[in-house]
LUMKEDO-289460 format. One record per residue (C-alpha): x, y, z; residue in three letters. Coordinates in Angstrom, 3 decimals. Layout:
<<X, Y, Z>, "ALA">
...
//
This chain:
<<14.472, 23.093, 19.985>, "MET">
<<15.564, 19.550, 19.970>, "MET">
<<12.594, 18.666, 17.825>, "ASN">
<<13.845, 20.820, 15.095>, "SER">
<<16.832, 19.166, 14.819>, "LEU">
<<15.072, 15.597, 14.975>, "TRP">
<<12.718, 16.673, 12.309>, "ILE">
<<15.311, 17.961, 10.094>, "ALA">
<<16.893, 14.584, 10.266>, "LYS">
<<14.206, 12.877, 9.200>, "THR">
<<13.956, 14.938, 6.307>, "GLY">
<<17.231, 14.470, 5.302>, "MET">
<<16.755, 10.679, 5.479>, "SER">
<<13.731, 10.838, 3.538>, "ALA">
<<15.538, 12.636, 0.466>, "GLN">
<<18.439, 10.444, 0.717>, "GLN">
<<15.811, 7.316, 0.456>, "THR">
<<14.541, 9.608, -2.727>, "GLU">
<<17.913, 9.954, -4.216>, "LEU">
<<18.931, 5.991, -3.781>, "ASP">
<<15.308, 5.465, -5.887>, "VAL">
<<16.446, 8.183, -8.901>, "ILE">
<<19.794, 6.422, -8.896>, "SER">
<<18.348, 3.325, -8.890>, "HIS">
<<15.931, 4.429, -12.037>, "ASN">
<<18.861, 5.951, -13.814>, "LEU">
<<21.569, 3.178, -13.524>, "ALA">
<<18.445, 0.964, -15.367>, "ASN">
<<17.740, 3.708, -18.039>, "VAL">
<<19.081, 1.080, -20.639>, "SER">
<<17.634, -2.155, -18.954>, "THR">
<<15.243, -3.968, -21.253>, "THR">
<<11.577, -3.883, -19.719>, "GLY">
<<12.450, -1.784, -16.886>, "PHE">
<<9.753, 0.029, -14.659>, "LYS">
<<10.692, 3.302, -13.185>, "ARG">
<<10.264, 3.500, -9.046>, "ASN">
<<9.284, 6.312, -7.158>, "SER">
<<9.509, 7.139, -3.265>, "ALA">
<<6.289, 7.799, -1.121>, "GLN">
<<6.228, 9.709, 1.923>, "PHE">
<<4.094, 10.408, 4.766>, "SER">
<<4.184, 12.753, 7.694>, "ASP">
<<4.898, 11.507, 11.306>, "LEU">
<<2.613, 11.505, 14.262>, "ILE">
<<1.902, 15.095, 15.524>, "TYR">
<<2.090, 16.451, 19.265>, "GLN">
<<-1.387, 17.294, 20.036>, "ASN">
<<-0.962, 20.017, 22.859>, "LEU">
<<-4.541, 21.946, 22.145>, "ARG">
<<-7.083, 19.737, 20.816>, "GLN">
<<-9.545, 21.020, 17.828>, "VAL">
<<-12.880, 22.154, 19.053>, "GLY">
<<-11.830, 22.282, 22.726>, "ALA">
<<-13.810, 24.357, 24.993>, "ASN">
<<-12.316, 27.942, 25.562>, "ALA">
<<-14.721, 28.761, 28.066>, "ASP">
<<-18.549, 27.663, 29.123>, "GLU">
<<-19.982, 28.798, 25.767>, "GLN">
<<-16.882, 28.725, 22.900>, "ASN">
<<-15.001, 26.201, 21.434>, "GLN">
<<-11.561, 26.849, 20.072>, "LEU">
<<-11.911, 27.006, 16.451>, "PRO">
<<-8.114, 25.411, 15.409>, "THR">
<<-6.017, 23.150, 17.682>, "GLY">
<<-2.190, 22.988, 18.292>, "LEU">
<<-0.427, 20.258, 16.659>, "HIS">
<<3.563, 19.746, 15.991>, "LEU">
<<4.536, 17.589, 13.313>, "GLY">
<<7.534, 15.287, 13.998>, "LEU">
<<8.729, 14.882, 10.605>, "GLY">
<<8.801, 12.398, 7.386>, "VAL">
<<9.176, 8.918, 6.987>, "ARG">
<<9.438, 6.811, 3.690>, "THR">
<<6.304, 4.592, 3.105>, "VAL">
<<6.755, 2.916, -0.069>, "ALA">
<<8.297, 2.431, -3.336>, "THR">
<<5.494, 2.488, -6.067>, "SER">
<<6.378, 1.232, -9.593>, "ARG">
<<4.990, 2.564, -12.491>, "ASN">
<<4.183, 0.157, -15.098>, "PHE">
<<3.514, 2.634, -18.279>, "THR">
<<4.337, 1.121, -21.547>, "GLN">
<<8.021, 1.719, -22.618>, "GLY">
<<8.701, 2.581, -26.016>, "THR">
<<9.537, -0.513, -28.563>, "LEU">
<<12.895, -0.769, -30.071>, "GLN">
<<13.478, -3.008, -33.513>, "GLN">
<<15.991, -5.227, -33.408>, "THR">
<<15.600, -7.775, -36.156>, "GLN">
<<16.250, -10.905, -33.727>, "ASN">
<<13.546, -13.099, -34.067>, "SER">
<<13.910, -14.591, -30.668>, "LEU">
<<13.397, -10.675, -29.159>, "ASP">
<<9.536, -10.287, -28.260>, "VAL">
<<8.082, -7.435, -26.762>, "ALA">
<<4.421, -6.849, -25.273>, "ILE">
<<2.814, -3.969, -26.611>, "ASN">
<<0.142, -3.159, -24.150>, "GLY">
<<-0.537, -4.905, -20.323>, "ASN">
<<0.823, -8.494, -19.128>, "GLY">
<<3.954, -10.417, -18.331>, "PHE">
<<5.977, -13.570, -20.010>, "PHE">
<<5.643, -16.303, -17.338>, "GLN">
<<9.089, -18.059, -16.508>, "VAL">
<<9.831, -21.006, -14.565>, "THR">
<<12.326, -20.983, -11.637>, "MET">
<<15.285, -23.384, -10.533>, "PRO">
<<12.873, -24.459, -7.611>, "ASP">
<<9.958, -24.904, -9.975>, "GLY">
<<8.097, -21.571, -8.875>, "THR">
<<6.665, -19.157, -11.170>, "GLN">
<<8.174, -15.756, -11.987>, "ALA">
<<7.079, -13.092, -14.234>, "TYR">
<<9.197, -10.336, -16.678>, "THR">
<<8.552, -7.723, -19.381>, "ARG">
<<12.037, -8.368, -20.716>, "ALA">
<<11.392, -10.969, -23.799>, "GLY">
<<15.336, -11.248, -25.006>, "SER">
<<14.750, -14.940, -25.176>, "PHE">
<<17.639, -17.330, -26.367>, "GLN">
<<17.739, -21.071, -27.050>, "LEU">
<<19.780, -23.182, -24.772>, "ASP">
<<21.784, -26.454, -25.806>, "GLY">
<<18.368, -28.431, -25.597>, "ALA">
<<16.793, -26.048, -27.670>, "GLY">
<<14.496, -24.522, -25.173>, "ARG">
<<13.677, -20.976, -25.583>, "LEU">
<<14.994, -19.315, -22.243>, "VAL">
<<15.743, -16.159, -20.999>, "THR">
<<19.367, -14.608, -20.797>, "PRO">
<<19.833, -16.157, -17.348>, "SER">
<<18.983, -19.842, -18.465>, "GLY">
<<15.189, -19.736, -17.099>, "LEU">
<<12.956, -21.573, -19.279>, "PRO">
<<9.722, -19.676, -20.401>, "VAL">
<<6.605, -21.459, -19.131>, "ALA">
<<4.719, -24.055, -21.381>, "ASN">
<<8.235, -25.662, -22.203>, "GLY">
<<9.017, -24.401, -25.751>, "ILE">
<<11.538, -26.353, -27.753>, "THR">
<<12.624, -25.711, -30.770>, "VAL">
<<13.340, -28.771, -32.666>, "PRO">
<<17.135, -29.355, -34.426>, "PRO">
<<17.552, -28.175, -37.942>, "GLY">
<<14.186, -26.036, -37.475>, "ALA">
<<14.330, -22.665, -39.413>, "THR">
<<12.165, -19.416, -39.747>, "ASN">
<<10.987, -19.227, -36.409>, "ILE">
<<7.898, -17.124, -36.247>, "SER">
<<5.900, -15.578, -33.123>, "ILE">
<<2.504, -14.407, -33.849>, "ALA">
<<0.691, -11.401, -31.739>, "THR">
<<-1.234, -13.942, -30.109>, "ASP">
<<1.786, -15.935, -28.751>, "GLY">
<<1.710, -18.975, -31.385>, "THR">
<<5.151, -20.130, -31.984>, "VAL">
<<5.836, -21.891, -35.349>, "SER">
<<8.747, -22.697, -37.393>, "ALA">
<<9.563, -24.666, -40.438>, "VAL">
<<10.983, -28.158, -39.314>, "LEU">
<<13.456, -30.100, -40.963>, "ALA">
<<12.514, -31.894, -44.024>, "GLY">
<<8.955, -29.834, -44.407>, "ALA">
<<7.924, -26.874, -46.337>, "THR">
<<5.237, -25.598, -44.280>, "ALA">
<<5.714, -24.040, -40.833>, "PRO">
<<4.378, -26.091, -37.769>, "SER">
<<3.500, -24.950, -34.520>, "THR">
<<5.772, -25.738, -31.867>, "ILE">
<<4.320, -24.026, -28.797>, "GLY">
<<2.734, -21.219, -27.040>, "THR">
<<4.167, -18.025, -25.104>, "LEU">
<<2.218, -17.951, -21.631>, "ALA">
<<1.117, -14.508, -20.674>, "MET">
<<-0.462, -13.548, -17.406>, "VAL">
<<-1.779, -10.508, -15.887>, "ASN">
<<-2.507, -9.028, -12.237>, "PHE">
<<-5.060, -6.744, -10.718>, "VAL">
<<-2.558, -5.067, -9.174>, "ASN">
<<1.009, -5.002, -11.084>, "PRO">
<<2.677, -2.602, -8.712>, "ALA">
<<2.029, -4.982, -5.878>, "GLY">
<<4.557, -7.632, -7.421>, "LEU">
<<7.539, -8.180, -5.483>, "GLU">
<<11.054, -7.349, -7.553>, "PRO">
<<13.451, -10.138, -7.198>, "VAL">
<<16.145, -8.764, -9.626>, "GLY">
<<17.240, -10.200, -13.236>, "ASP">
<<14.306, -8.311, -14.381>, "ASN">
<<11.683, -10.632, -12.834>, "LEU">
<<8.967, -10.541, -10.477>, "TYR">
<<7.393, -12.929, -7.911>, "LYS">
<<3.411, -13.083, -7.066>, "GLU">
<<2.522, -11.811, -3.687>, "SER">
<<-0.775, -11.046, -1.584>, "VAL">
<<-0.825, -7.448, -2.917>, "ALA">
<<-0.577, -8.006, -6.281>, "SER">
<<-3.230, -11.069, -6.441>, "GLY">
<<-3.019, -13.932, -8.180>, "THR">
<<-1.967, -14.215, -11.602>, "PRO">
<<-5.186, -14.191, -15.049>, "GLN">
<<-3.567, -16.257, -17.489>, "GLY">
<<-4.817, -15.583, -21.215>, "GLY">
<<-4.198, -15.174, -24.810>, "THR">
<<-2.284, -12.065, -25.834>, "PRO">
<<-4.484, -9.633, -27.465>, "GLY">
<<-7.572, -10.543, -25.195>, "THR">
<<-8.861, -9.903, -21.789>, "ASN">
<<-6.714, -7.003, -21.408>, "GLY">
<<-3.665, -8.488, -22.415>, "LEU">
<<-1.391, -6.947, -24.644>, "GLY">
<<-0.033, -8.164, -28.130>, "THR">
<<3.371, -9.833, -28.860>, "ILE">
<<5.576, -7.936, -30.934>, "LYS">
<<8.276, -10.520, -32.509>, "GLN">
<<11.634, -8.633, -33.392>, "GLY">
<<11.361, -5.977, -30.996>, "PHE">
<<12.150, -5.173, -27.089>, "LEU">
<<10.657, -2.928, -24.711>, "GLU">
<<12.725, -0.197, -23.552>, "ASN">
<<13.003, 1.004, -19.965>, "SER">
<<10.312, 3.575, -19.273>, "ASN">
<<12.828, 5.830, -17.451>, "VAL">
<<12.618, 9.291, -18.685>, "ASN">
<<16.235, 10.975, -18.236>, "VAL">
<<15.283, 14.298, -18.062>, "VAL">
<<12.420, 13.695, -15.481>, "GLU">
<<14.748, 12.132, -13.240>, "GLU">
<<17.342, 14.823, -13.179>, "LEU">
<<14.823, 17.453, -12.548>, "VAL">
<<13.927, 14.971, -9.569>, "ASN">
<<17.536, 15.041, -8.776>, "MET">
<<17.880, 18.793, -8.533>, "ILE">
<<14.612, 19.073, -6.288>, "GLN">
<<15.837, 16.184, -4.263>, "THR">
<<19.245, 18.173, -3.696>, "GLN">
<<17.466, 21.184, -2.826>, "ARG">
<<15.143, 19.847, -0.611>, "ALA">
<<18.411, 18.056, 1.156>, "TYR">
<<19.770, 21.416, 1.364>, "GLU">
<<17.383, 22.963, 3.069>, "MET">
<<17.054, 20.254, 5.729>, "ASN">
<<20.492, 20.657, 6.446>, "SER">
<<20.294, 24.243, 6.643>, "LYS">
<<17.501, 24.024, 9.180>, "ALA">
<<19.429, 21.961, 11.568>, "ILE">
<<22.781, 24.147, 11.277>, "GLN">
<<19.941, 27.110, 12.074>, "THR">
<<18.784, 25.066, 15.176>, "ALA">
<<22.243, 24.542, 16.354>, "ASP">
<<23.104, 28.157, 16.166>, "GLN">
<<20.338, 28.995, 18.140>, "MET">
<<20.787, 26.253, 20.736>, "LEU">
<<24.369, 27.580, 21.303>, "ALA">
<<22.656, 31.162, 21.841>, "LYS">
<<20.664, 29.880, 24.229>, "LEU">
<<23.405, 28.428, 26.004>, "GLY">
<<25.345, 31.427, 26.365>, "GLN">
<<22.040, 33.079, 28.148>, "LEU">
//
């Protein structure tokens, strides 16, 4: 009887984790470039009380076994990298990726990080940076007095320099993709780090080799579906209640056994 208490306990813990993931998704429903998470579960090991196919007698085998499960555990949180909707902002430094790929930025320690959030700005030196001040890779700098900044679908950045009438190229936005984007390590601030599971970054020109194109004046919204998350929340709550009820029932049965 004690097994039922611990099995239901693992179910409650799993549903609590699921609720944590759902809450995180809902909290980031307005976060630019955010990708929703989902919890992944697996059943625990089994008590093998009777082996499948064991001999029932000298001539016959048992058609089924007797295996009692010990509950559930959380094994992973999977990130869904489907495209979010693009929202027009009219800001010339806002860019969105229409398709696969990531922008590449340089961390303070010199390592590279990757993001889908293209809400870029200029710092005091004219560098193109993230809202946290991290410069985009390739070191794009807008000269003083430059106007009409334009970012083409292939990532080419151009502007009309002071004293000129025709635009000049001042840099190119770096974009990369991964064999397994779900294997990237999230580090917060809309950033991901390369991992063994993600594979190495594969750079290229936007619009080629499976990379998406760049849309200037747009931002990619979160791909969280609020209605879907609310339905998942109700389902999680019901599953939690059922596991709680199982613990209550097991406790009542144990109490009655103690009275015998």
